[in-house]
PAVEX-549605 format. One record per residue (C-alpha): x, y, z. Coordinates in steps of 0.05 Angstrom, whole numbers, plus 32768, in hexadecimal, padded with zeros to 4 digits. Example, Ala and Ser with C-alpha at 12.3 -4.5 7.8 and 13.67 -1.06 7.14 Angstrom:
<sites>
80F67FA6809C81117FEB808F
</sites>
This chain:
<sites>
7D667F257FF07DAF7F2880087DD17F6C80077E0D7F6F7FDA7E507F787FFD7E807FAC7FE27EC47F897FDE7EFD7FBB7FE07F367FB77FAF7F717FA27FDB7FB57FBA7FC27FF57FA77FE780297FDE7FE180687FB57FE580B27FB27FD680E47F887FFC81167FC17FF681107FFB802681158045801480EF803F7FD280B4806C7FE4808580347FF98064805680348065809A80118041807A7FD7800E805780047FF9809680297FFA80C57FEE7FD880957FBF7FA380887FF47F9980D37FFC7F9480DD7FB07F6280A47FA97F3880C27FE17F3C81077FC07F1D80EC7F807EE380CC7FA57EFA80877FBC7EF0806E80047F35805780197F54803180527FA0802F805D7FB57FF280857FF9800080A6801A7FBB80AB80617FD580B680797FD380FE809D801680F28058803680EC806E806B80BB802C806B80968009807980D8803980B180EB803880CD80A47FEC80D480A87FF180F980EA7FDB80C08118800680C78157801A808A817E7FEE809B81BA7FB18095818D7FC2804D81797F9E802981B17F917FEF81837FB87FDF81457FC37FAE810C7FE87F84813F7FA67F7781637F857F6581207FBC7F35810E7FB57F1281517F6A7F0D81487F5D7F3981857F3B7F72815F7F167F7D811E7F307FB080EC7EF37FDD80F67F057FE281407F4B7FFD81337F3E802B80F97F4B807581047F3480B080D97F6980DC80B97F69812580A67F57810F805F7F0C810680537EFB80BE803C7F3F80A480537F47807980927F83805680AF7F8E801680D57FCC802880FE800A8000810E80357FFA814C80787FDB815B80537F9F8178804E7F85813180977F708137807F7F37816380477F1E8136806E7EE78115807D7EC5815880357ED0817180137EAD813680497E7C812380207E4081387FE27E5381107FDB7E2D80CE7FB37E6780B27FE67E9C80C77FEF7EB4807F7FA57EC6807A7F9A7EEF80B97F957F3180927F6C7F1480597F387EF880897F357F3A80B07F2A7F6280707EF27F32805B7ED07F3C809E7ED87F8780957EB47F8480527E7B7F5D80707E727F8380B27E3D7FB3809A7E687FF180A57E77802580707E9B7FFF80387EDF8011801E7EED800F7FD37F39800B7FDC7F657FED80127FAF7FFD800C7FDD7FD2803780207FF18048804F7FB6804E80917FB3807480D17FB4804A80DE7F6A805280C07F27804180A27F108083805F7EF8809E80437F3F809980557F45804F803B7EFF80427FF97F1280637FF57F50803880017F2A7FF77FD17EF2800B7F9B7F2680177FA77F527FDA7F877F517F967FC67F727F7B800A7F8C7F8E801F7FD47F82806B7FD97F7E808E801C7F8B80D3801A7F6A8109804E7F75812C80677F378171804E7F4C81A7801E7F3681907FDF7F5B81467FE87F4B813F7FAE7F1A81667F7F7F4781357F8A7F8180FA7F867F51810E7F417F3881107F287F8080CB7F457F8D80AD7F267F4F80C67EE27F6580A47EED7FA880637EFF7F8680677EBE7F5D80747E977F9C80377EB57FBF800C7EAA7F82801F7E617F7E80147E527FC87FE57E847FE87FC17EB27FB87FB97E9B7F707F927EDA7F5E7FCA7F0A7F727FDE7F387F38800F7F707F2F7FE67FB07F2E80237FD77F1780677FF37F25806C803C7F3C80AE805D7F2C80C1808B7F6680F680BF7F78810380CF7F2F813881057F26813681237EE0817C813F7EEA819980FA7EF481A680D17EB581A380917EDD815A809E7EF0814780A27EA7816D80617E98814A803D7ED1810680547EB68118803A7E7181327FF77E8C80F57FEA7EB980C57FFB7E8080EA7FCC7E5180E87F957E86809F7F9C7E9D807C7FC27E6480377FDB7E75803B7FC37EBD806180037ECA8034803F7ED7803B807A7EA8803D80A97EE5808280B27F03808A80CF7F4980C181047F4980F4810F7F8080D4814A7FA480E7816C7FE5809F81797FF88090812E7FF580CB8123802480B5815A8054806B8147805A8071810A80888095813380BE8056815E80C08029812180C680098130808280078110803E8027813E800B7FE4814D7FEC7FD08171802C8014818E8038801D81AD7FF37FE8819B7FBF800A81C17F87804F81A17F8B806681717F56806281357F86801981427F978006814A7F4E802A81097F3D800480E27F727FC180FE7F597FD480E77F127FE780A37F2D7FA4809C7F517F7F80AD7F107FAA807B7EE97F9B80447F1C7F5080527F177F54804F7ECB7F78800C7ECE7F447FF17EFF7F0C80047ED07F2F7FE07E977F377FA27EC27EED7FA27ED57ED97FAC7E8D7F057F747E73
</sites>
C-alpha cells in the first residue's frame, strides 16, 4: 500500500508594488500559523533577502539558497534552515537570485522550477509542511512567475494608501494571465489590508473602496500601522517574538486564524 503524501498549501505572498508590507506579512503570518500548530516553510524568493534577514538568518549562514534550487543544483530540503520559531523553517535567499533569469532563460520549463522543487519536497519522505509561503519580489519577473505557477493561491498585501486600487488592478490582470497560461488552478486566497492608520481618513476610504471592489476576497482582519512591527526586522525577529502583545502581533494572529477558517471552508465545499 502506498503511503499518502502530505501536499502543503502553497501561498504566494505577492504584490508588484513595493513597500506594501509583503515580506512583513510573509514572516509574521508564517510565525502565527506555526504558533497555532501548522508546520510552515517560508521560501524567500526575493533577491533582497529581507524575509531571511527578518527571521534572523544572517548572510554567512546562507551557504545554499533558493538560487541553487532554481538552478537545479540543490533540493529545497538541502537549503532549509530552522528559525527561532518552533515549526517554522526558512529557505533563504541571496543576491545571486538577480541572475536567475539569465541562467535559466534557455529552459522551456523555466516557469516551473519552483513548482517541481516543491513537489519533490512533498515526496522526499522528510517531515511534511502544511503551509509554504513564498515571499515574492516586488516585480513581475521569472521569480514571481515561478511563485504563481507553483502556488495554489495568491495572498495580496495591500497598503491603505491612495494608489492601492490602481496597483491591485494590475496584479489581478497578472493573475489572470498566469491562470490562462501556466496555472489554471491559481486562485486569490485573499487581500490583506496593511499599514492601516485609524487617524487618517484616507485609510478608511481605501478600506471601503477595496471591500466594494473585491467583496469577501478581502480579509476581515486589518493590519494596523504599528511601530513595533517596523522595529522587529532590525532585531531579526518576527513581531510576534519581538512584542507579542502589540496590536500588530495580535492582528497577524487573527489573520492566521481567519486563513485557517477559510481553508476549512474550502475543503468542506
